[in-house]
C-alpha positions in Angstrom: 134.5 86.7 117.8 132.5 86.6 114.6 130.4 89.4 113.2 127.2 87.7 114.3 128.4 87.4 117.9 128.9 91.2 118.1 125.5 91.9 116.6 122.7 92.7 119.1 119.0 92.0 118.6 116.1 94.2 119.9 114.1 93.2 122.9 110.9 91.2 122.6 108.8 94.4 123.1 110.6 96.3 120.3 110.4 93.3 118.0 106.6 93.1 118.5 106.2 96.8 117.9 108.1 96.5 114.6 106.2 93.4 113.5 102.8 95.1 114.3 103.8 98.1 112.3 104.9 95.9 109.3 101.5 94.1 109.5 99.7 97.4 109.6 101.7 98.5 106.5 100.7 95.4 104.4 97.2 94.4 105.5 95.4 97.6 104.4 97.0 97.3 100.9 95.8 93.7 100.6 92.3 94.4 101.9 91.8 97.5 99.9 93.2 95.8 96.8 90.6 93.1 97.2 87.9 95.7 97.8 88.9 97.6 94.7 88.8 94.4 92.7 85.3 93.7 93.9 83.9 97.2 93.4 86.0 98.3 90.5 86.8 101.6 92.3 90.5 102.1 92.6 90.5 104.9 95.1 90.5 102.4 98.0 93.7 100.8 96.7 95.2 104.2 96.1 94.5 105.5 99.6 96.1 102.4 101.1 99.4 103.4 99.6 99.5 106.3 102.0 99.0 103.9 105.0 101.7 101.7 103.7 104.1 104.7 103.6 103.0 105.9 107.0 103.5 102.6 108.8 106.8 101.8 106.9 108.2 105.2 108.1 106.9 104.2 111.5 109.0 101.1 111.5 112.1 103.0 110.4 111.5 105.7 113.0 111.1 103.1 115.7 114.4 101.5 114.7 116.2 104.8 115.1 114.6 105.5 118.5 114.7 102.1 120.0 115.8 101.8 123.6 119.1 100.3 124.3 117.6 97.0 125.4 119.1 94.4 123.2 119.8 90.7 123.4 123.4 89.9 122.7 124.6 86.7 121.0 125.5 85.2 124.4 122.1 85.9 125.8 120.5 84.0 122.9 122.8 81.1 123.3 121.9 80.9 127.0 118.2 80.8 126.1 119.0 77.6 124.2 118.6 78.9 120.7 120.7 77.1 118.2 123.4 78.8 116.2 121.7 78.5 112.8 118.5 80.0 114.3 120.5 82.9 115.7 122.0 83.5 112.3 118.6 83.4 110.7 117.2 85.9 113.2 120.2 88.2 112.7 119.7 88.1 108.9 116.0 88.9 109.3 116.6 91.9 111.5 119.3 93.2 109.1 116.9 93.1 106.1 114.2 95.1 107.8 115.5 98.5 106.8 115.7 97.4 103.1 112.2 96.0 103.3 111.0 99.4 104.8 112.7 101.3 102.0 111.1 99.0 99.4 107.7 99.3 100.9 108.0 103.1 101.1 108.8 103.2 97.4 106.0 100.7 96.5 103.5 102.6 98.8 104.4 105.9 97.1 103.7 104.3 93.7 100.4 102.9 94.9 99.5 106.2 96.5 100.1 108.1 93.3 99.1 105.7 90.6 97.1 102.9 92.3 93.7 104.0 91.0 94.9 103.6 87.4 95.1 99.8 87.8 91.3 99.7 88.2 90.1 102.0 85.4 
């Protein structure tokens, strides 16, 4: 059995929760960055860094508290998902913690120095 076959993926519900939290971490930064460009006031962008950190921590908290409702490799094969697609899904779910850590760091920088970009 390969390493991918032993890896388990979260349920559809847990995946949707994480995707929603990741969207909530990114969209306010983009929207407030655009608003700050239009108005020239950097405080909108700066405040969005706090939301980015909050929702990124939410994703990581959710990952730690997820219910034990996982799809195994065999379940995915029985759904008719091809082997390369399963490997792509596994790689995606393995990178989420690193993306969370990166967005927490970037969000902290935006939160502390984001207004200086618009002065």
